[in-house]
N, C-alpha and C positions, 0 to 999 in steps of 0.2 A: 643824429636819429639813434636812440638807444633800444636795443633788442634784447631779449632774456628768451633763452631756451632752457629749460629744467630737464630736468630730468626727473732686414739690410741684406762678392759671390764667390768667395774664397773659403777652402777649408783649411784648418791648421791642426797640427798635431799637439797632443797636451804638452810637449815640450816648448813649442812655439808659444803656446798660451802663457806659459809661466814666465817666458822670456819677455813678452809683451807686457805682461802685468809688472815685471820688475823695472822695465825702462819707464812705464808710465809713473809708477810710485817713487822712483828714485831720482826724478829729474830735478836739476837745480833751479833755485828762484830765477825768475826771468828778470833779465837785466834791461828795464825799459825805464822811460821816465815816469814820474809820478806826480800827482797834482799836490802842490804844497803851497797854494796861493796865500799870501798875507797882504794885506793893503798898508801894514806897517813896516818900517825899516828895523831890522834886528840890531840891537845894541849889544853891548857886552852883557850877556846874560848874567855874568858872575857879579856884576856890580849894578846892572840896571834892568832888574827882572820886570817886564811888563807883561801882565796876564794875556793881553790880546795877542802878543806874539806867540805864545804857546799854547793858545787855546785850541786851534784847529788840529795841530799834530797830537794833542792829548785826546781826541775824540775819533780819530781816524788812524789808528796804528795798526788796525789788524785786517786789512784788505790784502788778499793774496789770490793766487791762481789756484785752482783745484781741478785734478782728474775725478772722475767718478768715484774711483776707488779711495782716493785720498779724503773726498767729502764723506763717504760712508764711514771711513775709520775715525774722523775726528770731529765731525759735527753731528750732535744729538739734537733733534727737534721736538723730542717728546715734552708735551707741555708747553711748547714755545709757539710763536707766530712765524711761520716761514713764509718768505715770498721770493719769486723769482720772475724776472722779465727777460724775454726771448724777442729778439728782432727776428721774425720768421720769414720775411721776404716771400710772402705769399703763404697762407696755409693751404692752398690746393697743392702746393709743390712739395711742402715740407711738413705736413701736419703728422703724417705716420712717423717720421724719422724723430720729430720732436717727442712724441708719445712714447716711442720704444727707449729713447734715452731717459724720460721721466721714470719709466718703469725700472730702469736700472737703479734707482736711487733706493737706499734701503728703507726710507721712511717717507710716505707721501707728504707733498708740500700743502700748506693751507690755500695759498693763493698762487696761481699761475696767470702771469699777465704776458701778453704779446703785442708787439706793435707792426706796422706794415702788413697787415693780415690780407689785405687785397680783397677782402669779401665783397662779392658782387652777388645781390640777391637774385639775379637773373641765372647765375650759374648754380645756385643751390647752395645750402648751408648745412653741412653734415660734419660737424667738427667736435661733438660731444665727447667728454671723457667720463669714464664710469665713476660716480661719487661726487661729481662736480656740477654746479649751475653754469651755464654759459651765457655770458653777456657781452654785447659788443656794441661799439658805435663805428658807423661807416661814412664815407663820403657822399655827399649828395651829388655833386656835379661834376665830379672828375674821379678817374680809376686811380687805384693804388691807395695807399696811406691806410688808416684805419686802425683801431685798437680793439682789443678783446681781453676778457678776463675770466678765469675759471675759478670758482669760490667753492671751496668745501661745503658739501651740503649740511654738514654737522654744525656749521656756523650760521648763527641767526645775522642776517645782513639785508640790506636793500640799496638800491642804487639811488644816488643823490642826484636827480635831474638837474638841479640848478648848478652842478658842478660836472656835468657830462654834457659835451656839445662837440660840434664839428663846425669849424670856421673855415671857409673856403680859402686854400692856399696859404694857411696859417698853422692849423693844428687839429688834431682830434683828441678827445679826452674822455675818460669814463672814470666814474668814481663810486665807491660804495662806502658804506658804513657799517661796522661789525660792531654789534651789540653784546656785551657781556655782562653778566649780573655781578655786582660787587668790583667791577673793573670799569676803568675809563674807557669810552668807546674809542675805536680806531678807525681812523679814515685812510682808504688806501686808493689812490688814482693812478691811471696808467696814461701816460701823455706822448704823443707822437708830434714833433715839430717839424713841419714840412721843410725839405732842404731848399735854402735860398730864400727863404721867406724873410720877413722883418723881424730881427731879433727885438728891436724896440718894441713893437706891438707885442710880441710873445711875452716878454718880461712884464709888461704893463698888465697883461692879462693874468699871468701868474700871480703877481702881487694883489691886484684886485680880488681874485677869487680865493687864494689861500690864506691871506692876512685876515680875512673873515672868520676863519675857522681854526687858526693855529694854536687856539686854546686847549684843542684836543691834540691826542698823538696823530701824527700824520706821516704817511709814507707816500712819496710821489715817484714813481719809476717811469722809466720810458727811454726812448731815443729822442734826446732833445735837439740833436744835429747841432750842437754847440760844443766845439772843442775846449775842454777846460785845461788842457795842459799848457797853453800858451796865453793867458789873460794879459800879461804885462805887454804883449805886442798887439793885442787886438782889443780897442777901447769898448766895444758893445759888449764883448765876452766878460771884459771886467766889470762892466755896469750889471750884467746880468747875474754874476756871482755876488756882488754886493747887494743886489735886490733880493736874492734868495736869502743871503746873511740878515737882510733887515727884517725879514718875516720868519727868521729863526728856522730856516731850512737848509742844512748842511749836507753835502754830499758823502755817502758811505762809501763809493767807489772812487778810488784814487789812482788806479792803473788803467792803461790803455784798454779799450774795449773793442776797438776795430784796427785790425793790425794788417797791413800790406808791406810788401817787399821795400817800398819806397818811404812809407810814413806809419805812424801809430798815433791814433787819436783817442780821446777820452769823451765819446759823445753819448754813450749809454750810461744811466746812472740811477741811484736811488737816493732821493733826498728825504731827510727826516728831522723833526725837531726834537726827537729823542736823543740826547747826546750822551747819556750815561754809557759806561764801558761794559754793557751786558749784551751788546749786540754784535754778531760776528757777520761779516760780509765778505764778499770775493767774486770772483768770476770762473765760469766753467770752461775747461779747455774742451771744445766740441766744435766740430765744423758744420753747424746748422746752417748758417749763413755766413756772410762776411762780418758778422758781429758776434762777439762772445756773449752767452748769457750771463746776468749779473744776479746775484742773490743777497738775500739779508736774512738772519735768523734773530728774531726779538725774543729775548727771555723774559716773559711777564707772567709766567704761570698760566698760559693762556690754555687751558683745558677746553676739550670739546663740550658743546651742550649736550651731545647724545652719545652713547658708548661708541667706542671704535670698532668693536667687534660685531661682526653680523654672523648668523646662523644659517648654514647651509644644510639641506637635507638631501643626502645622496644614498643610493643603493650600492652595497658591496657587489661589484661585478668583476671578479678576477677569474683566471683560468681554472682555479680550483673551485670557485663556487658554481661557474657554468657546468663543469664536469659533474658536479654533484647534483644539479637539478636535472641534468641529461639521465643519470642513473636512476634518479627517482621516478622520472617520467616512465622509463623503460620497464621499471620493476612494479609500476602502478597497475591495480586491477582495474580495468575501464568497463567492467560489465554494466555498471550503473548507466554508462553513455550508451552502450550498444543496445540495450534492452529497452531503452526510452523509445517510444513510438512518436512522440511529438516532436519535431526537429528543434523547436523553439526550448524545449525543457532539456533536451539532450545537450544543446548549445550551451545552456546556462550551468548545466551539470559540469560539462568539460571545462568551462571557464572557472567554475569555483573551485575545481581540484587544481587546475594550473596555478592560480593565484595563490592559493594555499601553498603549494610546493615552491613558488617563485619567492613569496615573503619568508619561508623558511630557510631557504638556501641564499638568497640575496637581500638580506634585510636592509631596511632604510637605517641609516645612522646619522647622527647629528655632528655636524663639524662647525667649530667656532673658528673665524678666520678674520683678520684685519683687511679691510678692503683695500685693494690695490687696482691699477690700472688693468684693463682687459688684456689678458695674456695673447700674444701671438704665436701660435705653436710652429709657424713656418719660420720663425727666427731660431735657426739652429746655432749649436755651439760654433761652429765654423763661421757662420755670419756675425755672431757676436765679436769673435776674434778678429775677423776683417774689420769690423767697425773700430774695435780697440787699435788696430795697426794704423787704421786711416787717422785716429785722433793723435797717436803717437808722431806720425809725420806732420800734423798739423801743429802740434806742441813745437816740434823742432822748427817747422817755418816760423812760428811766432817767436822763437827765440833768437834764430838766425838771421830770419827775413831773407831769404834766398830761394830760388827757383830749383836748386840742384839738390833738394831734400829727397831721400829715397833713392838716388841713383848710385 
């Protein structure tokens, strides 16, 4: 069933903030297994060069872990198509945290997808983000699961109903097509594969659906619940990978996305048939759920259809302007009000004088701004630093995978 809706407790000193930021931005590369699957045996590459052996490594060499600060410093999304997938483990529990983390990004993302939304129509659905259209697919006969997508309102898009569905105990999927003048249309899908379901059925469904539309640029993101790190030890995983390769869909995420003290798995991914090296992909180090968010930035001169800037009209109300209007009101001659016998006329005279003084001292000015997520004034600098510190500990946990972090 497809739906559409349009439209953080500790304080820190400035010294602590600098220390936290340095620890985040200067961490070493995480030493974890990566996805390097090939169905061919590597030969002596100096004498026997098989292009199939080198194909995958040539298109997936730029997947890394990023803190928010590292992302803001190194990734530029201006004029590009940016996409993120977050396993939310219930929007009811984690929506506000996800929204605030996205707000920390220097540039808004075009497409925000999430799986395991756990949306239940009976509980109400209030998960909109300013500047985005909210679309989702939910389970019909079972709780949990579900997928959702936030699409930049500046993009012209529509939901593809024939590629959006919920299959009991197998998957949920929502798909949109983005239309751009003088550019090839882009198809984006968000998929959640139910844990413990039939991988055989799942891969057959993926092949049937996406083989029909892979002549266009496709990005298929989500939590597939299929660990790509050990395909040689698991036949159905190997078959799933080969099926995705057969329809020219290749994973952009090659590092573990779900990391615990006892294991690390790669089950969240973004598959695409765009294999040129002008796409940057990675994982965010943030403890939203037990999955790391994955992202990709696709360089295609993807300009918005509408201007990025919005116009705001606001009155200039400062302590100085308020004192100025008080002085004008006190020095004003109110004889015209006091001498008026008709109360309605007296009120209109008073109101006219007040408005003229208000407009004089507190004028309306025009502000051009780039639309961002709704700000939350209760998120203080102390709370932001506490959230950063939490993510530092989570990064250390990812790296060391021990429960003694922070002690």
